[in-house]
LUMVO-527651 format. One line per 2 residues: number of its first residue (from 1); their letters; for each residue z, x, y of C-alpha. Coordinates in steps of 0.001 Angstrom, whole numbers. Layout:
NUM> a> Z/X/Y | ...
END
This chain:
1> xx> -43214/-14160/-751 | -42537/-17257/-3306
3> xx> -45592/-17737/-4950 | -44700/-20660/-7302
5> xx> -42290/-23423/-7900 | -41899/-25531/-10869
7> xx> -39536/-27375/-13367 | -39698/-29599/-16239
9> xx> -38184/-32721/-14248 | -40859/-32645/-11113
11> xx> -43022/-35980/-11956 | -45893/-37756/-11005
13> xx> -45167/-41432/-12685 | -45153/-40504/-16411
15> xx> -46420/-36498/-16152 | -45159/-33545/-15348
17> xx> -45977/-32298/-11885 | -48382/-28560/-11959
19> xx> -46405/-25775/-10802 | -47054/-25934/-7114
21> xx> -48562/-22823/-5468 | -47051/-21365/-2384
23> xx> -49296/-19217/446 | -48591/-16703/3030
25> xx> -47941/-18643/6271 | -47881/-22250/6522
27> xx> -47618/-24161/3342 | -47119/-28428/4270
29> xx> -45377/-30837/1951 | -47216/-33426/3120
31> xx> -45387/-36849/2697 | -46824/-40391/2468
33> xx> -48087/-42700/5397 | -44840/-44065/6227
35> xx> -41571/-42288/6560 | -40629/-43002/3329
37> xx> -36894/-42291/2513 | -35916/-40310/-1065
39> xx> -39430/-39579/-2195 | -38238/-35896/-2226
41> xx> -39584/-34259/1127 | -36488/-32730/1824
43> xx> -35345/-32099/-1804 | -38212/-30278/-2038
45> xx> -37443/-28083/662 | -33657/-27843/-74
47> xx> -35094/-26308/-3787 | -36569/-23601/-2189
49> xx> -34292/-22515/-572 | -32540/-22543/-4257
51> xx> -34968/-20227/-5144 | -34130/-18373/-2500
53> xx> -30511/-18069/-3624 | -28719/-20802/-1328
55> xx> -26721/-23190/-2928 | -26693/-26525/-370
57> xx> -29566/-28188/-3261 | -26471/-28216/-5860
59> xx> -25489/-31201/-3306 | -27779/-33675/-3183
61> xx> -27904/-36777/-4834 | -30631/-34842/-7663
63> xx> -28105/-34118/-9506 | -25678/-37144/-9880
65> xx> -26067/-39198/-13206 | -27983/-41900/-12027
67> xx> -30378/-39701/-10764 | -32237/-36345/-12780
69> xx> -29241/-34462/-13818 | -28771/-30773/-14395
71> xx> -31879/-29256/-14938 | -33807/-26105/-14306
73> xx> -36325/-24846/-11471 | -38667/-22137/-11991
75> xx> -39817/-19680/-9189 | -41832/-16639/-9104
77> xx> -41751/-14153/-6235 | -44554/-11315/-5881
79> xx> -44054/-8338/-4052 | -46933/-5263/-3410
81> xx> -48805/-7596/-5857 | -46451/-7659/-8197
83> xx> -45164/-11085/-9898 | -41568/-11451/-10812
85> xx> -40631/-14411/-12926 | -37280/-15885/-12221
87> xx> -35274/-19379/-13137 | -32203/-20965/-11707
89> xx> -30222/-23332/-14087 | -28550/-26208/-11967
91> xx> -25275/-25881/-14133 | -24736/-22391/-13915
93> xx> -25698/-21821/-10882 | -23898/-18372/-10406
95> xx> -26841/-16624/-12035 | -30550/-16404/-12652
97> xx> -32734/-15246/-15772 | -35687/-13280/-15178
99> xx> -38483/-13761/-17818 | -42008/-11995/-18271
101> xx> -44683/-14526/-18170 | -45406/-17054/-15614
103> xx> -45066/-19876/-18052 | -41289/-19109/-18145
105> xx> -40584/-18622/-22135 | -39989/-15158/-22524
107> xx> -37027/-14339/-20949 | -35865/-10590/-20527
109> xx> -31895/-11068/-19181 | -29750/-12093/-17032
111> xx> -28215/-11304/-13502 | -25427/-12335/-11660
113> xx> -26926/-14656/-8106 | -25789/-11710/-5829
115> xx> -27718/-8965/-7332 | -30855/-11520/-6876
117> xx> -29834/-12098/-3620 | -29353/-7835/-2781
119> xx> -33197/-7536/-4779 | -34084/-10154/-2710
121> xx> -32668/-8664/1103 | -34329/-4719/-408
123> xx> -37785/-6605/-973 | -38085/-8112/2403
125> xx> -37413/-5099/3789 | -34216/-6502/5218
127> xx> -31798/-3818/3622 | -30593/-1918/6302
129> xx> -28795/-5030/7517 | -25222/-5551/7487
131> xx> -25105/-9172/7094 | -26255/-10536/3591
133> xx> -29380/-11801/2566 | -28114/-15145/2999
135> xx> -26365/-14826/5906 | -29285/-13924/7282
137> xx> -32395/-16368/6119 | -30013/-19599/6019
139> xx> -29784/-20055/9482 | -33837/-20191/9744
141> xx> -34174/-22732/7187 | -33987/-26115/8890
143> xx> -33225/-29380/6494 | -32365/-32599/6438
145> xx> -30003/-33556/9374 | -29557/-29474/9866
147> xx> -33341/-29701/10830 | -32155/-30609/14548
149> xx> -28895/-29450/14432 | -27248/-26284/16925
151> xx> -30844/-26811/18718 | -29077/-25367/22130
153> xx> -27488/-22385/19657 | -30191/-21754/17073
155> xx> -28555/-18978/15650 | -25697/-21534/14468
157> xx> -25246/-21553/10629 | -22185/-23961/9588
159> xx> -20453/-25679/12818 | -17336/-23602/12257
161> xx> -19001/-20356/12392 | -17954/-17790/15154
163> xx> -20643/-17215/17542 | -20266/-13841/17472
165> xx> -21694/-13974/14027 | -25254/-15307/14750
167> xx> -25226/-12835/17403 | -24651/-9695/14625
169> xx> -27675/-10863/12864 | -29896/-11387/15774
171> xx> -28863/-7561/16642 | -29615/-6530/13416
173> xx> -32911/-8044/13112 | -34087/-6421/16259
175> xx> -32871/-3019/14820 | -30274/-2660/17811
177> xx> -26844/-3893/15621 | -25857/203/14952
179> xx> -25398/608/18958 | -23003/-2039/19151
181> xx> -21569/-2071/15822 | -19226/958/16381
183> xx> -17875/-232/19770 | -17117/-2995/17817
185> xx> -15659/-1876/15453 | -13661/203/17915
187> xx> -12735/-2986/20061 | -10910/-4601/16964
189> xx> -9142/-2097/15839 | -7467/-1672/19359
191> xx> -7030/-5507/19186 | -5294/-5463/16045
193> xx> -3006/-2239/17028 | -2549/-4257/20080
195> xx> -1550/-7323/18125 | 604/-4972/15416
197> xx> 2715/-3706/18660 | 2673/-7187/20298
199> xx> 4593/-8114/17428 | 7100/-5613/16878
201> xx> 7932/-5699/21015 | 8477/-10000/20224
203> xx> 10865/-9298/16488 | 12494/-6637/18415
205> xx> 11851/-4752/15698 | 11910/-1387/18018
207> xx> 15025/1134/16903 | 16630/556/21205
209> xx> 15816/-2331/23434 | 12452/-2967/24711
211> xx> 11539/-2886/28714 | 9141/-5175/29571
213> xx> 8550/-5153/32952 | 7476/-1708/35305
215> xx> 10988/-2298/37482 | 12941/-1796/34186
217> xx> 10433/1379/33021 | 10857/2862/36488
219> xx> 14914/2231/35690 | 14540/4576/32585
221> xx> 12855/6990/34279 | 15557/7674/36609
223> xx> 18336/7264/34464 | 16294/9481/32153
225> xx> 16426/12315/34927 | 20462/11717/35975
227> xx> 21580/11481/32332 | 19611/15050/32013
229> xx> 21136/16703/35074 | 24452/15702/34017
231> xx> 23142/17102/30566 | 22672/20379/32390
233> xx> 25700/20683/34347 | 27940/20104/31783
235> xx> 26119/22788/28931 | 25471/25660/31703
237> xx> 29312/25956/32026 | 29087/27802/28700
239> xx> 29193/32090/28026 | 25631/31950/26357
241> xx> 22655/30785/28543 | 22473/26499/28659
243> xx> 19778/25509/26353 | 18079/21814/26188
245> xx> 19578/20354/22492 | 18872/17102/20913
247> xx> 21616/14743/20494 | 20912/15686/16761
249> xx> 21743/19481/16801 | 25171/19032/19152
251> xx> 26248/16094/17120 | 25907/18655/14013
253> xx> 27264/21422/15839 | 30289/19530/16755
255> xx> 30323/17955/13280 | 30375/21500/12015
257> xx> 32689/22812/14431 | 35836/20845/13684
259> xx> 34790/21238/9601 | 35117/25343/10628
261> xx> 38433/24265/12225 | 39805/22833/9384
263> xx> 38682/25099/6749 | 40215/28159/8681
265> xx> 43837/26205/9014 | 42842/25632/4940
267> xx> 42642/29265/5157 | 45493/30350/6851
269> xx> 48218/27738/5180 | 46968/29847/2208
271> xx> 47202/32912/3344 | 50581/32726/4953
273> xx> 51671/31235/1246 | 49938/34182/-827
275> xx> 52345/36437/1892 | 55268/35083/760
277> xx> 54768/34815/-2531 | 53947/38982/-2657
279> xx> 57194/39328/-632 | 58934/37499/-2791
281> xx> 57977/39308/-5974 | 58318/42432/-4130
283> xx> 61707/41356/-3641 | 62499/40780/-7463
285> xx> 61106/44136/-8582 | 64765/45187/-6968
287> xx> 66775/42762/-8948 | 68768/43422/-11957
289> xx> 71668/45655/-13446 | 70559/49446/-14266
291> xx> 72163/50790/-17572 | 73921/53930/-15361
293> xx> 76322/50791/-13800 | 77271/49728/-17098
295> xx> 78143/52773/-18644 | 80150/53239/-14780
297> xx> 82439/49537/-15540 | 83657/51335/-19069
299> xx> 85663/53546/-16999 | 87369/51422/-14577
301> xx> 87442/48153/-17180 | 88139/49608/-21118
303> xx> 88775/47048/-22750 | 85210/44870/-20906
305> xx> 82537/43805/-23945 | 79182/45683/-23095
307> xx> 77486/43805/-25692 | 77912/40340/-23995
309> xx> 76841/42259/-20873 | 73895/43737/-22612
311> xx> 73505/40601/-23247 | 73122/38547/-19956
313> xx> 71105/41498/-18520 | 68444/41263/-21440
315> xx> 68518/36881/-20510 | 68306/38062/-17012
317> xx> 64997/40492/-17203 | 63353/37742/-19395
319> xx> 64008/35532/-16758 | 62764/37716/-14006
321> xx> 59403/38448/-15820 | 58783/34955/-16632
323> xx> 58799/34142/-12596 | 57400/37221/-11753
325> xx> 54499/35861/-13862 | 54056/32594/-12930
327> xx> 54365/34246/-9030 | 51722/36317/-10048
329> xx> 49337/33761/-11000 | 50103/31435/-8063
331> xx> 49207/34178/-6427 | 45547/34378/-8041
333> xx> 44794/30907/-7312 | 45670/31135/-3791
335> xx> 43285/34086/-3487 | 40596/32437/-5422
337> xx> 40930/29170/-2931 | 40964/31206/-45
339> xx> 37310/33633/-1728 | 35848/29705/-1707
341> xx> 37081/28844/1501 | 35684/31480/3002
343> xx> 32201/31484/1243 | 32996/27803/3236
345> xx> 33500/29165/6097 | 30560/31870/6159
347> xx> 27830/28903/5051 | 29243/26089/8083
349> xx> 28786/29385/10327 | 25362/29825/8842
351> xx> 24597/26238/9554 | 26108/26379/13196
353> xx> 24133/29044/13708 | 20780/27578/12665
355> xx> 21505/24190/15308 | 20941/26978/17973
357> xx> 23586/25655/19476 | 25867/29127/20736
359> xx> 29102/28711/18586 | 30808/30140/22138
361> xx> 30510/26430/23770 | 33662/24579/22895
363> xx> 34227/21463/20579 | 34585/19244/23683
365> xx> 32299/20429/25614 | 29664/19522/22562
367> xx> 30908/16563/22447 | 30614/15560/25781
369> xx> 26769/16890/25530 | 25961/15034/22481
371> xx> 26996/11607/23888 | 25231/12696/26775
373> xx> 22365/13703/24994 | 22834/10950/22693
375> xx> 22293/8182/26341 | 19213/9921/27284
377> xx> 17662/9352/23718 | 17985/6186/24194
379> xx> 16521/5686/27482 | 13793/7948/26884
381> xx> 12617/6161/23937 | 12752/3604/25776
383> xx> 10390/4801/28519 | 8428/6424/25575
385> xx> 8138/2694/23879 | 7237/1055/27486
387> xx> 4299/3676/27798 | 2768/3777/24241
389> xx> 2921/-692/24500 | 827/497/27849
391> xx> -1382/3004/26546 | -2448/172/23227
393> xx> -2705/-2963/26069 | -5196/-69/28541
395> xx> -6930/1124/25098 | -7349/-2533/24593
397> xx> -9004/-3255/27998 | -11613/-388/27706
399> xx> -12656/-395/24401 | -13236/-4102/25647
401> xx> -15755/-3229/27999 | -16954/-539/26668
403> xx> -17994/-3646/24336 | -19074/-5971/26724
405> xx> -21103/-2584/28651 | -23228/-2546/25154
407> xx> -23216/-5752/24941 | -24937/-6849/27612
409> xx> -27420/-3702/27972 | -28123/-4730/23868
411> xx> -28725/-8275/24880 | -31130/-7640/28481
413> xx> -32839/-5419/25589 | -33638/-9456/23266
415> xx> -34120/-10705/26291 | -37025/-8592/27230
417> xx> -38361/-8867/23920 | -37351/-12542/23108
419> xx> -38465/-14800/25657 | -41850/-14039/27036
421> xx> -42490/-14174/23222 | -41130/-17696/23278
423> xx> -43212/-18374/27118 | -46472/-17425/25501
425> xx> -46152/-19267/22928 | -44412/-22250/24778
427> xx> -47842/-21341/26726 | -50013/-22008/23426
429> xx> -48211/-25226/22643 | -49586/-26733/26333
431> xx> -52911/-25613/26014 | -52662/-23203/28540
433> xx> -50847/-25149/31256 | -48529/-22923/32941
435> xx> -46729/-24942/34826 | -44277/-26283/32063
437> xx> -40435/-24711/32020 | -40552/-22872/28618
439> xx> -37536/-22652/27289 | -35429/-19028/27178
441> xx> -32023/-17552/25775 | -29916/-16795/28088
443> xx> -26793/-15184/27806 | -23142/-15599/28819
445> xx> -21515/-13633/31460 | -19439/-11444/29156
447> xx> -22440/-11803/26639 | -20536/-12811/24183
449> xx> -21979/-16378/23787 | -25510/-17990/24457
451> xx> -27691/-20489/25183 | -31193/-21659/24448
453> xx> -32856/-24171/26608 | -35442/-25353/28817
455> xx> -33701/-26147/32370 | -36245/-29243/33329
457> xx> -36302/-31581/30109 | -33444/-31542/27674
459> xx> -35289/-34536/26044 | -35090/-34683/22026
461> xx> -38811/-33878/21598 | -38515/-31217/23748
463> xx> -35541/-29820/21904 | -37438/-29707/18941
465> xx> -40336/-28087/19940 | -37946/-25904/21680
467> xx> -36206/-24585/18270 | -39314/-24508/16265
469> xx> -40926/-21648/19140 | -37685/-20187/18865
471> xx> -38271/-19778/14824 | -41866/-18773/15276
473> xx> -41017/-15553/17768 | -38400/-14441/16106
475> xx> -40793/-14698/12541 | -42927/-12790/15052
477> xx> -40563/-9833/16555 | -38456/-9133/13562
479> xx> -38213/-9125/9533 | -37462/-12069/8925
481> xx> -39412/-13418/6038 | -39642/-17133/5956
483> xx> -38658/-20297/7647 | -37961/-23746/6325
485> xx> -38643/-27410/9254 | -38129/-30323/7753
487> xx> -39950/-33527/8861 | -36886/-34491/11613
489> xx> -37645/-31077/13417 | -41801/-33039/14373
491> xx> -40627/-36044/14848 | -39984/-37436/18888
493> xx> -42587/-34108/19587 | -45635/-35715/21664
495> xx> -49124/-35618/19816 | -51175/-33113/21785
497> xx> -48505/-30824/21410 | -47970/-30684/16945
499> xx> -51556/-29402/16830 | -50577/-26966/18946
501> xx> -47647/-26070/16995 | -49039/-26539/13819
503> xx> -51488/-23711/14116 | -49142/-21550/15745
505> xx> -47621/-22225/12433 | -51305/-20884/10369
507> xx> -51186/-17836/12510 | -48640/-16499/10170
509> xx> -51659/-17407/6856 | -52500/-13801/7471
511> xx> -48851/-12282/7470 | -47155/-12037/4801
513> xx> -44071/-14533/6532 | -43819/-17796/5423
515> xx> -43790/-20856/6620 | -42191/-24344/4418
517> xx> -42429/-27909/6679 | -42412/-30690/5521
519> xx> -45033/-34128/7651 | -45368/-37486/7407
521> xx> -46664/-39888/9090 | -49780/-37572/9251
523> xx> -52016/-40822/8727 | -51871/-41885/12368
525> xx> -53486/-38553/12966 | -56764/-39162/10584
527> xx> -60047/-38078/12740 | -58018/-35690/14227
529> xx> -57537/-31634/14357 | -53947/-32701/13041
531> xx> -54707/-34435/9980 | -57874/-31884/8754
533> xx> -54328/-29102/9743 | -52186/-30821/6764
535> xx> -54788/-31283/4677 | -55942/-27613/5355
537> xx> -52121/-26189/4564 | -50897/-28995/1792
539> xx> -49368/-27135/-1389 | -47470/-31044/-2967
541> xx> -48049/-33939/-1429 | -45315/-36940/-2503
543> xx> -45112/-39878/-1543 | -43783/-43864/-2704
545> xx> -42687/-44919/-6285 | -44420/-42375/-8885
547> xx> -45624/-40028/-6656 | -41986/-39161/-5730
549> xx> -41243/-36015/-6291 | -38638/-36730/-9908
551> xx> -41230/-39501/-10469 | -39672/-42372/-8512
553> xx> -37208/-43052/-5346 | -33514/-42367/-5577
555> xx> -33209/-45746/-3039 | -34789/-47834/-6052
557> xx> -34037/-49009/-9223 | -35984/-46872/-12347
559> xx> -37700/-49018/-14010 | -36784/-46989/-17292
561> xx> -32801/-48404/-16949 | -33948/-51914/-16458
563> x> -32691/-53700/-18870
END
């Protein structure tokens, strides 16, 4: 718990104030005889909040140049009997300095603010809560304008915070959040999935036209059935048993068949050319004039020039030899091409077998089957797409139903615990008179929202009293470590109720819980129990002028600045 608070800037007149010592239970900051403004009551509450890791103090007038300016706030927390000394500099709000002594002179180190808040969360036994330390405690620190704000919704943090955030903190403090966390996560995921599918549909990003009505969906199912029947009728004309092939298989098979037909045509032309060349080669082998024939010519033509004939014969042999070599080379080239084509044919046949489509089916039948299958695949995707969208929609509805049912169960459990406690506290405030309408926490039918109020009295005094009772009930029932109630919260409450509220505060003196309040105008209660209770719980007294927290009030000109 917070035990000490001090700053060099705190003054009473010209002298620095001593450290403020806090205790378990009620710690009252007593104001002046009247409801003086700008003396530092709310500022000190903001500084206590600053010691608890808050940041609102940095936005107050205190740090303006015309006021105090930047300074050091020193404070001590005690857990398990061991004190821990810290300081935060207003011009270095993201860090916390640790010290070994209560004079805050011997610094140990400097840690980041988040680490410090995590340390507080663990030491206040809140480590099991998913929310941060500040998310938990800040909504119960009611200071200045925020003191009476959100009286009907006491779990509200800032005005723009979703209601569910405050409810999550409530469930965590009651140890019930795990029961709903998985349901919330499932709903959030289903909602994100549905939104993603919806965006895809609205942007026409589906690969096929999106079906939006049940009528379109039913038509797509009929078209799918019709195309399946056409497909089966077409494919059953093949010699082999009809098999249900995908459009991609049929298209590939048709392409391979066309490719095979082209390869085989090329191979047939090449083989024909090889046959022609070989026949030509055989014809050339029988051509030319034999030597015996040349000798026979001399018998008929004794004067013939044999040398000329022999030269012509040698030339002819040479030409024949050249042409024969060229033909042989052409044959070899064409045979190589034929061999390559055969390899391609073999590979294409292998690929065709891998499609699973019977090779006996004609190309025309394949083309027709592929066309039907493509059309069927389109309507099938449309139908499956519609079913997918509907399934996401139904999953979202089911997740929301599960969440609402789980939330209703948890809300009932919370109500069973907190409302009787509030009613008991309210009975004490009314000094045992049981005919008063006690405030109650009421959840909506869906459990997503709530109200906290008395049905018969909506006056400022009653709503402020009710807000105090809510915080005290939370202190009683949960591990909430502290609350802060500024003086506006006690205004407008009937005098006879103020005493009882102070006694309720004092009931926490025997616990480790702490209550910090600002209270002024208590002199009007002189001679009463209210005055005695205020004096008994006072930790510091702040007044006008030199008795202000910083030695002067903001709404007056400082004497040392007058020229």
